[in-house]
TIZADO-52500 format. One record per residue: x, y negated, z negated of N, C-alpha, C in turn. Coordinates in steps of 0.001 Angstrom, whole numbers, padded with zeros to 6 digits, always signed. Layout:
N
XYZXYZXYZ...
This chain:
279
+030610-001326-016079+029389-000762-015516+028167-001498-016052+027154-001769-015202+025936-002416-015686+025181-001498-016624+024551-002087-017629+023789-001291-018583+022523-000757-017923+022097+000414-018349+020883+001015-017800+019668+000348-018417+018562+000183-017666+017352-000413-018242+016865+000405-019424+016380-000277-020433+015864+000445-021597+014535+001108-021260+014169+002088-022051+012947+002840-021821+011721+002001-022168+010577+002394-021613+009318+001741-021949+008947+002024-023399+008297+001069-024066+007756+001355-025397+006757+002506-025317+006685+003291-026376+005836+004485-026379+004381+004160-026086+003861+003069-026659+002458+002707-026452+002192+002342-024990+003145+001666-024363+003001+001280-022954+003073+002513-022065+003997+003415-022377+004107+004653-021618+002798+005432-021670+002183+005455-022825+000913+006160-022990-000177+005509-022154-000182+004162-022095-001184+003448-021307-001047+003760-019816+000194+003798-019322+000402+004121-017913-000010+005558-017603+000311+006475-018496-000074+007865-018275-001592+008030-018229-002275+007231-019019-003730+007347-019099-004428+006654-017935-003956+005473-017561-004697+004650-016604-004002+004472-015250-002722+004801-015142-001994+004601-013895-002251+005704-012890-001621+005646-011733-001768+006703-010725-001351+008055-011278-001959+009099-010764-001676+010458-011226-000486+011025-010448+000689+010535-010827+001928+011004-010223+003066+010657-011174+004281+011006-010800+005435+010680-011626+005642+009173-011705+006198+008708-012814+006628+007313-012873+007990+007239-013528+008736+006185-013191+010087+005999-013703+010007+005274-015039+010438+005945-016079+010289+005440-017443+011395+004442-017781+011343+003284-017125+012339+002241-017378+011645+000896-017513+012155+000072-018408+011632-001274-018596+012331-002191-017590+011582-002704-016617+012130-003599-015590+012042-005029-016111+013193-005615-016463+013210-006964-017038+013578-008035-016021+014295-007653-014953+014735-008631-013961+014989-007935-012634+015371-008716-011631+015603-008129-010307+016747-007127-010306+017749-007365-011159+018858-006436-011247+018374-005049-011691+017495-005024-012689+016903-003756-013127+016110-003113-011996+015311-003947-011328+014393-003433-010299+015157-002751-009176+016128-003445-008611+016857-002849-007487+017853-001800-007953+018304-001910-009202+019194-000895-009737+018517+000457-009849+017235+000461-010199+016488+001717-010305+016481+002458-008982+016382+001717-007878+016306+002371-006572+017589+003123-006219+018705+002740-006835+019950+003471-006581+019864+004904-007084+019026+005126-008086+018860+006482-008616+017657+007198-008001+016666+006429-007537+015441+007028-007009+015538+007394-005532+016136+006520-004750+016100+006662-003297+017370+007326-002789+017211+008251-001883+018320+009069-001419+018742+008706+000001+020022+008462+000155+020637+008322+001473+019915+007421+002442+019729+007951+003656+019126+007179+004738+017649+007526+004934+017023+008117+003947+015614+008426+004066+014774+007142+004083+013587+007264+004655+012673+006127+004747+011776+006089+003517+011627+004891+002930+010736+004727+001794+009868+003491+001995+008624+003613+001582+007672+002504+001616+007284+002119+000192+006775+000890+000063+006469+000344-001251+005091-000332-001236+004435-000289-002388+003147-000952-002530+003045-001516-003946+002742-002803-004063+002632-003436-005367+001194-003542-005835+000939-003124-007075-000368-003277-007714-000224-004230-008885-000984-005295-008889-000916-006245-010004-001588-005698-011254-002401-004664-011116-003076-004024-012237-002817-002518-012146-002312-001932-013223-001968-000511-013190-003172+000386-012955-004390-000143-013155-005598+000665-012982-006047+000766-011528-005470-000062-010651-005846+000025-009241-005484+001396-008687-006310+001885-007791-006112+003210-007229-005451+003132-005855-004748+004201-005506-004106+004292-004203-005097+004871-003196-006180+004110-003006-007292+004520-002157-007678+003353-001257-007912+003557+000039-008338+002464+000917-009676+001883+000473-009887+000624+000786-011053-000110+000276-012384+000534+000665-012508+001049+001883-013793+001621+002319-014096+002944+001638-013070+003598+001075-013249+004922+000494-013275+004893-001029-013329+003683-001603-013384+003556-003067-014801+003655-003606-015786+003581-002742-017175+003646-003201-017512+005058-003664-018409+005157-004633-018671+006436-005286-019459+007404-004421-020391+006887-003618-021246+007787-002852-020846+007813-001379-021156+008928-000727-020868+009053+000695-021640+008019+001496-022873+007723+001098-023684+006733+001815-023033+005355+001763-022504+004988+000608-021837+003695+000481-020562+003650+001325-019811+004740+001317-018575+004788+002107-018892+004682+003601-019929+005362+004038-020321+005267+005448-020776+003865+005816-021506+003242+004917-021959+001873+005172-020758+000938+005337-019742+001125+004474-018542+000291+004561-017794+000541+005876-017630+001804+006249-016914+002130+007483-017663+001642+008720-018988+001656+008676-019793+001236+009824-019796-000279+010031-019274-001033+009074-019186-002484+009246-018244-002870+010382-017341-001975+010751-016383-002298+011803-017085-002602+013127-018133-001856+013448-018844-002091+014706-019455-003480+014732-020049-003891+013636-020637-005234+013568-019555-006306+013582-018426-006021+012920-017292-006954+012942-016807-007174+014370-016690-006107+015128-016227-006238+016507-017190-007087+017327-018473-006892+017122-019475-007648+017879-019416-009137+017556-019236-009458+016272-019268-010853+015842-017924-011554+016029-016824-010806+015913-015504-011425+015946-015031-011740+017351-015520-010993+018339-014986-011140+019689-015115-012565+020211-016222-013217+019913-016427-014579+020417-015542-015585+019695-015060-015208+018498-014232-016122+017707-012745-015987+018000-012380-014980+018783-010972-014708+019039-010582-015176+020432-009449-015859+020510-008970-016325+021814-008596-015156+022717-008020-014105+022119-007625-012933+022888-007972-011683+022074-009225-011257+022118-009622-010080+021326-009013-008800+021884-008845-007774+021056-008390-006480+021557-009400-005923+022557-008935-005049+023434-009844-004420+024379-010725-003418+023640-011787-002999+024277-012720-002058+023652-012040-000741+023300-010994-000371+024057-010311+000903+023822-009286+000817+022699-008922-000386+022299-007877-000565+021282-008471-000459+019877-008884+000749+019521-009588+000942+018257-008710+000634+017043-007443+001039+017108-006564+000781+015967-006295-000711+015802-006167-001429+016919-005995-002885+016825-007185-003530+016136-008392-003085+016500-009589-003618+015859-009596-003286+014368-009177-002069+014044-009156-001661+012644-008174-002511+011849-006988-002728+012395-005997-003576+011722-006498-005007+011571-007149-005505+012603-007674-006868+012552-008727-007004+011463-009610-006018+011373-010628-006026+010323-009988-005956+008947-008982-005101+008798-008249-004988+007532-007618-006318+007153-007016-006960+008120-006349-008247+007910-007315-009295+007353-008559-009262+007817-009533-010271+007406-010403-009829+006226-010073-008690+005621-010736-008306+004385-011884-007335+004506-012119-006781+005706-013176-005789+005849-012691-004456+005274-013547-003701+004584-013122-002399+004070-012873-001405+005197-011733-000706+005122-011353+000285+006139-010741+001499+005437-010294+002468+006208-009600+003635+005642-008088+003486+005755-007607+002272+006003-006182+001956+005978-005782+001483+004584-004584+001857+004147-004017+001349+002908-002691+000679+003246-002538-000579+002816-001344-001365+003125-000134-000918+002313+001002-000805+002990+002303-000607+002358+003284-001579+002992+004495-001632+002479+005524-002478+003063+006862-001753+003038+007696-002072+004002+009066-001556+004011+009985-002418+003157+009472-003493+002594+010255-004466+001831+009949-004319+000334+010888-003805-000426+010672-003587-001857+010426-004896-002600+011049-005990-002153+010853-007290-002804+009434-007802-002570+008893-007582-001378+007518-007998-001101+006540-007232-001985+006771-005929-002166+005897-005136-003034+005948-005655-004461+007136-006036-004925+007264-006564-006290+006496-007875-006435+006513-008712-005393+005744-009961-005446+004272-009671-005719+003691-008722-004994+002269-008418-005195+002019-007779-006562+002980-007010-007058+002825-006401-008382+002857-007447-009490+003510-008580-009229+003696-009599-010266+002562-010619-010332+001569-010486-009491+000385-011324-009655-000338-010918-010945-001175-011797-011465-001935-011536-012695-001011-011150-013862-000275-012123-014388+000652-011818-015488-000031-011418-016792-001350-011472-016840-002079-011081-018053-002311-009574-018124-001802-008818-017143-002005-007368-017161-000778-006658-016605-000612-005403-016979+000506-004605-016480+000248-004189-015033+001322-004105-014252+001227-003684-012861+002213-002582-012560+002450-002352-011275+003386-001298-010872+003763-001465-009408+004862-000823-009028+005253-000694-007620+005317+000792-007297+004471+001237-006363+004474+002628-005921+005499+002800-004802+006135+003949-004779+007169+004257-003782+006798+005582-003106+006875+005599-001774+006432+006757-000991+007441+007059+000111+007708+008337+000326+008471+008777+001490+007468+009151+002585+007276+008307+003606+006231+008564+004610+006541+009756+005512+007813+010039+005733+008177+011174+006575+007791+012473+005879+008039+012526+004574+007653+013715+003822+006139+013885+003821+005403+012781+003727+003943+012860+003787+003485+013460+005112+004083+013001+006210+003677+013465+007544+004179+014862+007872+005145+015345+007114+005661+016695+007332+004552+017747+007195+003532+017427+006366+002428+018354+006171+001538+018450+007415+001623+017454+008285+000816+017444+009513+001614+017963+010703+002890+017612+010776+003751+018065+011870+005097+018467+011280+005213+019720+010863+006424+020193+010189+007603+020361+011144+007326+020530+012440+008398+020750+013406+009100+019459+013796+008405+018345+013714+009000+017061+014101+008577+015982+013106+009017+016083+011849+008581+015120+010823+009099+013716+011109+008203+012773+011058+008516+011383+011381+007370+010512+010912+007554+009209+010958+006437+008282+010776+005731+008179+012119+004424+008375+012132+003690+008375+013390+003576+006957+013949+003712+006865+015260+003694+005587+015970+002331+005350+016606+001827+004116+016469+000485+003787+016961+000329+004062+018449+001402+003929+019221+001319+004147+020668+001667+005590+021031+002825+006053+020589+003287+007385+020988+002416+008499+020422+001822+008258+019247+001013+009284+018595-000468+008927+018600-000887+008217+019632-002276+007755+019707-003271+008912+019680-002940+010023+020348-003863+011159+020372-004044+011771+018997-002982+011764+018202-003066+012298+016842-003873+011365+015933-003693+010062+016135-004322+009059+015267-005798+008865+015589-006159+008935+016860-007517+008587+017289-008617+009328+016535-008507+010638+016275-009589+011325+015547-009821+010772+014136-008792+010208+013504-008962+009623+012176-009925+008433+012211-009951+007733+013342-010775+006535+013457-012251+006872+013611-012549+008160+013818-013939+008614+013944-014462+009236+012654-013601+009401+011659-014011+010076+010428-015043+009241+009668-015893+009929+008937-016900+009267+008105-016411+009229+006658-017305+008897+005750-016984+008852+004335-017203+010171+003624-017318+011259+004378-017550+012570+003785-016234+013251+003448-016162+013825+002256-014994+014605+001858-015090+015998+002457-013990+016441+003065-013903+017784+003649-012585+018388+003184-012644+019334+002265-011432+019888+001657-010518+020562+002673-011048+020907+003842-010226+021492+004905-009989+020498+006042-010348+019257+005804-010246+018247+006848-008849+017675+006996-008775+016536+007619-007488+015932+007953-006793+015364+006716-005468+015522+006714-004650+014976+005645-004351+013496+005900-004037+012781+004860-003589+011396+004989-002243+011368+005708-002066+010375+006592-000822+010243+007350-000272+008827+007204+000997+008685+007511+001681+007385+007484+001924+006940+008921+001541+005702+009231+001666+005214+010611+002340+003846+010655+003093+003641+011726+003627+002314+012015+002533+001503+012695+002359+000240+012335+001249-000538+012881+001535-001081+014274+000482-001516+014917+000612-002378+016085+000870-003782+015547+001936-004411+015995+002320-005718+015447+001481-006817+016087+000240-006915+015609-000702-007863+016211-001014-009045+015310-000210-009241+014252-000395-010435+013423+000939-010825+012810+001118-012131+012621+002353-012636+012024+002506-012154+010590+001377-011960+009902+001437-011526+008509+002052-010130+008400+001673-009222+009295+002253-007876+009276+003761-007952+009460+004215-008823+010361+005649-008962+010619+006360-009501+009388+005830-010577+008796+006476-011200+007640+006533-010256+006444+005471-009506+006247+005408-008606+005096+005983-007224+005387+006498-007031+006606+007004-005713+007040+005959-004648+006718+004745-004930+007157+003613-004087+006824+003587-002764+007575+003143-001729+006874+002928-000392+007421+001671+000152+006735+001182+001310+007189-000091+001803+006664-000058+003301+006392-000841+003703+005395-001297+005093+005353-002733+005082+005857-003035+006051+006709-004369+006214+007285-004965+007461+006646-006031+007273+005870-006491+008334+004988-007509+009238+005670-007292+010528+005485-008140+011534+006094-009346+011868+005238-009762+013121+005287-010996+013529+004612-010774+014502+003459-009565+015073+003351-009335+016068+002298-009429+015448+000910-008825+014304+000767-008821+013593-000508-008540+012133-000207-009368+011246-000717-009215+009839-000373-008069+009184-001134-007837+009598-002390-006742+009041-003177-005423+009653-002711-004373+008832-002709-003071+009360-002316-002403+010081-003478-002733+009674-004702-002149+010318-005867-003033+011479-006317-002666+012096-007421-003483+013158-007982-003225+014498-007318-004033+015449-007664-003901+016815-007157-005051+017119-006209-004744+017842-005171-005704+018135-004108-006198+019565-004251-007491+019761-004370-008047+021088-004602-008157+021848-003281-007687+023091-003284-007925+024007-002166-008673+025206-002743-008937+026190-001905-009709+027333-002389-008914+028192-003376-007610+028182-003241-006797+029084-004063-005844+028375-005019-005582+027107-004794-004577+026450-005620-004722+024936-005580-003934+024286-006453-003805+022837-006427-002499+022488-005709-002526+021445-004933-001303+020990-004278-001285+019472-004245-000099+018869-004301-000023+017402-004331-000382+016802-002979-001075+015688-003001-001401+014969-001770-000144+014314-001186+000695+013741-002033+001937+013099-001587+003035+013476-002575+003780+014552-002326+004768+015038-003300+005836+014016-003663+006170+013106-002756+007255+012152-003018+006813+010953-003845+005517+010792-004068+004990+009571-004677+005492+009390-006109+005973+008183-006404+006423+007816-007742+006190+006321-007907+006120+005837-009134+005954+004390-009302+006805+003852-010434+007056+002540-010356+007803+001805-011370+006839+000894-012117+006722+001027-013431+005889+000101-014200+006471-001311-014185+005592-002302-014025+005973-003716-014094+005104-004352-015188+005690-004642-016336+004914-005114-017475+004507-006573-017311+003358-006903-017861+002803-008240-017690+003683-009349-018221+004370-009108-019340+005133-010191-019964+006456-010500-019269+006815-009731-018214+008021-010057-017443+007689-010546-016039+006414-010584-015707+006033-010938-014330+006437-012365-013966+006270-013303-014872+006610-014696-014551+008096-014827-014249+008924-014181-015045+010364-014229-014803+010712-013594-013461+010120-012458-013169+010388-011794-011898+009949-012655-010721+008802-013321-010846+008335-014221-009785+009324-015357-009553+009861-015908-010625+010839-016985-010490+012098-016496-009780+012544-015293-010124+013736-014741-009480+013465-014433-008006+012274-013925-007705+011914-013685-006306+011903-014989-005516+011377-016030-006111+011323-017326-005443+012734-017844-005139+013668-017609-006034+015045-018058-005823+015691-017384-004616+015259-016166-004319+015831-015465-003159+014908-015538-001945+013921-016440-002006+013108-016708-000826+011913-015811-000625+011489-015086-001654+010296-014246-001546+009184-014904-002342+008235-015486-001643+007163-016239-002298+005942-016279-001379+004919-016979-001811+003670-017020-001054+003879-017553+000354+004732-018570+000500+004931-019177+001816+005688-018238+002755+006611-017451+002226+007393-016562+003090+006627-015309+003489+005582-014950+002725+004844-013722+002987+003519-013950+003705+003004-015176+003629+001718-015489+004257+001915-016655+005224+001664-016468+006512+001934-017518+007492+000899-018642+007516-000296-018413+006950-001366-019404+007047-001012-020662+006254-001436-021817+006776-001057-023097+006182-001589-023289+004770-002747-022702+004462-003260-022864+003105-002310-022267+002068-001604-021195+002445-000640-020597+001525+000606-021482+001394+000975-022146+002478+002077-023110+002405+001734-024233+001435+000493-024720+001516+000066-025803+000627+000039-025363-000834-000448-024162-001075-000467-023634-002444+000944-023522-002989+001857-023042-002159+003247-022907-002577+003852-024271-002899+003595-025270-002062+004144-026601-002297+003604-027207-003576+002326-027026-003850+001739-027542-005096+002363-026868-006312+002589-025574-006206+003166-024853-007334+004606-025304-007562+005365-025521-006485+006739-025971-006638+006800-027354-007275+005777-028174-007009+005728-029523-007588+005090-029528-008975+004808-028345-009518+004202-028204-010856+002862-028920-010926+002089-028838-009843+000750-029466-009808-000345-028440-009955+000018-027208-010284-000981-026166-010543-000720-025531-011894
């Protein structure tokens, strides 16, 4: 039988508890790919759906970029950039989305770095580990989420991952939300994307679309009478800084690297330079 991963050092465990996401974490030292995928045999159940997200820094929050600003005015300013993006980007695109394709525009803006209320996830655990292993000078993590369980809070009779086309009526009101917190407002949901970019396909990208009740996916959500979890299934695996280089090398051996995850030629060039030890 393979040996079980050893536990995290006490000081490291304390650091994750203090600065990491406010949810459960798996107290195991991940030293190699065998440890990483072995943990999932105990964490993930049967044929359930699980999504993954890699953070290169344990202090990063599970919050979409437009909703990380401290004030409502700043959040609104960030969300309102989409209208200007649409006006300026249309002339630069060979085939822009139609005016009615709001989610396509939102995904396109997200793809190019505009702040939105979308948070990127992946169905590929190896891809999430790649992103967690960036910045070897700091500790990172891989968050794991059951998206069906998240959506059960919105549609308990037919729990599923919401589809951009079939569930358009459910999704559309989220695209009108502002940066205002509303404790009785819409919950965060998990959605399958419109496959409008090669990068989404390569990275097996999926999204959480964040509502107004609470912008962070982790932590506890305040109601009038009680506290309740925003995402009960959420858990993460610590990825320590001093093992990131080894994990990156192992990922590269199995074909998970910058060139396989990013279709743009500049990433191909960066990968080739790194393979030739010129960086």
